[in-house]
BANUDO-340261 format. One line per field, with one value per residue (C-alpha): x, y, z. Coordinates in steps of 0.001 Angstrom, whole numbers, plus 524288, in hexadecimal, padded with zeros to 5 digits. Example, Ala and Ser with C-alpha at 12.3 -4.5 7.8 and 13.67 -1.06 7.14 Angstrom:
2
px: 8300C 83566
py: 7EE6C 7FBDC
pz: 81E78 81BE4
This chain:
312
px: EFC24 F085E F08DE F12B1 F1796 F1B92 F209A F2A3E F2E85 F39BE F3BC0 F4CC6 F4E80 F44B5 F4C14 F57AB F6171 F5F6E F612D F6F25 F704F F6B7E F74BD F7F63 F7B70 F7BE0 F87B4 F8E2B F8F8A F8FBB F83D9 F7B20 F7107 F6A44 F5D0D F52CA F4CF9 F400E F3AAC F3C44 F3B14 F3937 F42F5 F4C88 F47AF F4A6C F5973 F5B8C F563C F5EE1 F6AF3 F68D3 F682D F7557 F7C01 F78A9 F7C37 F898D F8BD1 F8ABC F82D1 F8500 F7FA1 F73DF F7160 F7103 F6809 F5EC8 F5DCA F5A4D F507F F4AE3 F4838 F41F3 F3890 F3356 F3141 F2B9E F22A4 F284F F2A3B F2FE9 F398C F3E00 F3F1F F470A F5022 F517F F5604 F60E4 F635F F6745 F5D54 F576C F51DA F49EA F45E7 F4229 F39AF F3411 F3147 F2996 F227E F1E5D F19BE F1192 F0B2B F086A F0023 EFC47 EF807 EE87C EE607 EE108 EDB16 EDE81 EDB4D EDE48 EE7A3 EE087 ED535 EDBF2 EE923 EEEE8 EE849 EF10B EEDBC EF089 EF54D EF620 EFD6A EFD05 F05AF F02A7 F00FF EFDAD EF666 EF605 EECA2 EEF19 EEF8D EFF47 F00E2 F09AC F14C2 F137A F17AC F217E F2691 F2981 F2E9C F3785 F3C50 F4019 F4798 F50C4 F51FE F4E18 F4553 F3B8A F2F08 F27C3 F219C F15BE F0DF9 F013A EF523 EE5E7 EE06E ED32F ED8EC EE625 EF24E EFE32 F0213 F0D03 F1369 F138F F2050 F1D0B F263F F278E F29A0 F24C8 F2E9D F2DFC F27A0 F34B9 F3C8B F4083 F46CE F49A6 F5915 F5A61 F5154 F5642 F627E F5CB6 F562F F61CF F6210 F52D3 F4FA2 F57BF F523F F4446 F47DB F4E6F F43A3 F3863 F420D F41D4 F323F F2F45 F28CC F235A F1C75 F264D F22DE F20EC F17B6 F19FE F2637 F2A0E F36B5 F3B71 F4666 F5441 F538F F49ED F3D94 F3183 F298D F1CE3 F1365 F185A F0CC8 F1120 F1CAF F2135 F1D76 F1A9B F25B0 F2FD6 F3124 F402B F3A78 F3887 F46A5 F4DFA F5D37 F63FF F6975 F5C8D F5872 F63FD F62CA F6CB3 F77A9 F71E4 F6609 F6D12 F74C0 F6754 F5DCA F6921 F6BC4 F5C5A F586B F4E2F F4710 F45D1 F3F9E F3615 F3284 F2F8C F2630 F20F7 F147B F1220 F1471 F0DF5 F1AE0 F1C22 F1EBD F27F7 F2FC2 F2F32 F3579 F3F99 F4350 F444D F4D50 F5696 F575A F5886 F646C F69E7 F67F0 F6DC3 F78F3 F7EB6 F7BB9 F84F7 F8F95 F8F53 F8E13 F9940 FA125 FA8C7 F9C15 F9FE1
py: EA171 EA885 EA19A E9745 E96AF EA5F4 EA414 E9A28 E9E63 EA5B2 E9D41 E9BE0 EAA7D EADAE EA364 EAC66 E9F1D E9915 EA4FB EA632 E976C E983F EA602 E9DE8 E9258 E9CA4 EA4E2 E99D8 E9E7B E901C E8E98 E9607 E8FFD E92BA E9858 E8F27 E8E73 E967C E8D7E E8068 E81CE E7432 E7005 E793F E73D8 E6538 E68AE E6F52 E6326 E5AFE E63FE E6588 E578D E53D9 E5E36 E5762 E4A57 E500B E57A9 E64F7 E68A3 E7701 E7802 E6DA4 E7605 E8242 E7AEA E7710 E8547 E8846 E7DC0 E81AA E8E87 E8A04 E7F8A E8A7C E91F6 E852D E8438 E781C E7976 E6C5F E69EE E7976 E7475 E68DB E70C4 E7AE0 E6FC7 E6AC4 E7770 E7977 E831C E7E50 E89C5 E8BE8 E7E1D E7B5A E8AE2 E865B E78BA E7E9D E8705 E7BFE E744D E7F93 E8015 E72A6 E7457 E8001 E83F2 E873C E7944 E7D9C E6FCC E6212 E551E E46FC E3E92 E324A E2E0D E2985 E314D E3CFD E4BE3 E555E E6198 E6F6B E7A27 E896C E8B74 E7F63 E77CF E6913 E5FD1 E51EA E4ECA E41D9 E3EC7 E3115 E2D9B E2E1B E3C7E E3F6C E3486 E3EAE E4A40 E4201 E3CFD E4B66 E5081 E453B E48C8 E55EB E51F5 E4797 E51AB E47DD E51A9 E470F E498C E56E1 E5E3E E5A35 E5EC9 E5B43 E60DE E5EEE E5C89 E56B1 E4DF6 E4E5F E4A2D E4E7F E5886 E57C9 E5F7B E5B44 E5B68 E5EC1 E58F6 E4BD3 E3EE5 E32DD E2887 E1F0D E10EE E09F0 E15CE E0EA4 E02EB E0B0C E0B3D E1718 E2005 E1B76 E2109 E2C41 E305C E2DDD E32F2 E36D8 E2960 E240B E3071 E2BBB E1D76 E2177 E2962 E1E3E E14E3 E1EFC E2110 E137D E1659 E0917 E0FCF E1728 E14D8 E1E2D E2542 E2C2F E3298 E39D8 E3E57 E4C49 E52D7 E4F34 E443F E455E E3E25 E4380 E3AD0 E39B4 E32A6 E2BC7 E27AD E1A55 E1EA2 E1EFE E11B7 E0FC7 E02DB E00A7 DF468 DEF9C DE603 DF1A8 DF6ED DF997 DF7FC E0538 E06FB E0813 E1400 E18E8 E285C E3063 E34C1 E4272 E3E14 E3344 E3C11 E45B8 E39A8 E3595 E4402 E46BE E4623 E39E2 E4607 E4F67 E439B E41D9 E4F91 E50B1 E44D5 E44AC E4B38 E4413 E327B E2BAB E28DB E1BAB E1E26 E28F8 E1E86 E15E9 E2008 E23AA E149D E13E1 E1F9A E18BD E0CBA E137D E1C28 E0F87 E087E E13D5 E15C4 E074E E09B8 E1593 E0D5F E0259 E092B E1392 E0F58 E1BC0 E233E E1CD4
pz: F8BB9 F84FA F7835 F7A22 F6C80 F6DAB F7B05 F75FC F6806 F6C60 F78C3 F771F F776D F82DA F8B6A F8E72 F947F F8805 F7FAC F8444 F8198 F7371 F70F7 F73DC F6BC4 F6126 F62BB F5C14 F4D04 F4903 F5189 F48A3 F41AA F342C F33A4 F3099 F23C5 F244A F19D4 F21E8 F30AB F33DE F2BD9 F33CB F4112 F3C8D F3793 F43B7 F4BF4 F444E F43E3 F512C F55D4 F4CFC F5450 F6028 F5C4E F565C F65CF F5EA2 F6BA5 F697E F5C1D F5F73 F699F F624B F5739 F638C F66B4 F57BD F5639 F6356 F5D31 F5057 F5798 F601D F53F2 F4E39 F59FF F5D21 F6C18 F70EB F67CC F6B6D F7A1C F74CC F6CDC F7910 F7FE7 F76DD F75C6 F8236 F8457 F916C F949F F8929 F861D F95C3 F936F F8648 F8CF0 F985F F8EBC F872F F9182 F9738 F8956 F8A85 F9702 F96E9 F87D7 F81C0 F7A5E F6DFA F69FC F6C84 F6487 F686A F5F67 F6191 F68BA F7481 F7372 F760D F70CF F68B1 F6F58 F68DF F73C9 F72DA F675B F5FAF F69AD F668F F71FB F7485 F7FF3 F8794 F9122 F9583 FA3D6 FA181 F9C25 FA4FD F9FC4 F9505 F9D82 FA42F F98D0 F92E2 FA194 FA11E F923A F9717 FA1EC F98C5 F8DDB F8303 F7DF2 F77F5 F8117 F7C66 F875D F8CFA F96EE F9F53 F9A15 F9A00 F8C67 F8FBB F99BA F9FB0 F9946 F923B F88D2 F81D0 F76FC F6832 F628F F54E9 F47E7 F4E3B F4561 F4957 F4818 F3FB8 F442F F463F F4C50 F576E F505A F42B2 F467B F3C21 F42D4 F50A1 F4BCC F45F9 F537D F5B9A F69BA F684E F665D F73D6 F7A69 F7914 F7B48 F8900 F8BB5 F8876 F90E8 F9C98 F9C05 F9A47 F8C0B F864F F7B5D F7211 F6572 F55A4 F5B40 F6879 F635E F58C4 F51B8 F4EE6 F48F2 F4D18 F5269 F5C2F F61E1 F6925 F71E2 F767F F7C51 F8A03 F8F91 F91BB F9831 FA486 FAB6B FB905 FB6BB FAE2F FA895 FA7C3 F9CD3 F950E F9648 F893F F8797 F8D52 F7EF1 F797E F831C F8763 F8294 F7CB7 F86BA F8A49 F8C8C F9679 F9DD4 FA007 FA47A FAD7C FB35E FB445 FC1E2 FC5A6 FCD55 FC3CB FBBB2 FC6A9 FC894 FBA57 FB89F FC67C FC2E1 FB516 FB962 FC4AC FCFCA FCC32 FBE89 FC1BF FCAF5 FBEC4 FB605 FC096 FC209 FB37D FB25C FBC2A FB479 FA6FD FADB9 FB481 FA5A0 F9EF0 FA763 FA739 F97D5 F971D F9F52 F941F F8794 F8DB9 F9903 F990A F9EAC FAAF3
């Protein structure tokens, strides 16, 4: 098959619709960024991630999108493909993001396996694919839930769950792209007010996602922190139950996501979710998810009215 890395190295410039958007972003001299220092490429990535997040928080969206477009190109150069996909999305370069996402999923599903090794006696396996792409394979009977989580994350535009596909590595299971250079959160992250403030909306995105899919097992070993106040989440085998318990429901303020994510959730059609997730979830589990979706919509809309009466 064609070399995945070479095929996607100049991905943005080969996508005509996004090339026009990218050129438009670059047309303003005020938006020009300096060349990354050759001596410290990865520090430049972190700097740009920090700046892009800061611009976004300041609602300087044009500058933020330009910065994310630059980041996407640099991530391709560094062979950080999932981060490139997410950066293309944040830059508003949808065609490039979708095309690269399809390429990555195809590589995960079909590329030759160079090696694999178990990470524990009964746990997941680390898999090295053609071209050195690293992925994690899980062969639990609930492997479909890993794919469902990745599909739902993409529909919601949360950008916290990496690309995941069905793949046989000894046994049939899920194969998830491994996002490099994430750091493990501290043991008391969820109770540490300083880190909560540092992560801001990213932690709320994850809490919202966990509330939606019924995740009972989020802890410091199944998510990581990456530059730019962003989170990467994995290990969703215990999610998507066949029945959600109201007794486990948190206060709405604990899980309510950032405004833009809530609006995406509100506008996402139920039939779209069902179509995407049906191949990976049993009927009862999918039905329970859709009922939970309705419950969260009702709770969230009431919370918005109380918090901001002008929203009515």
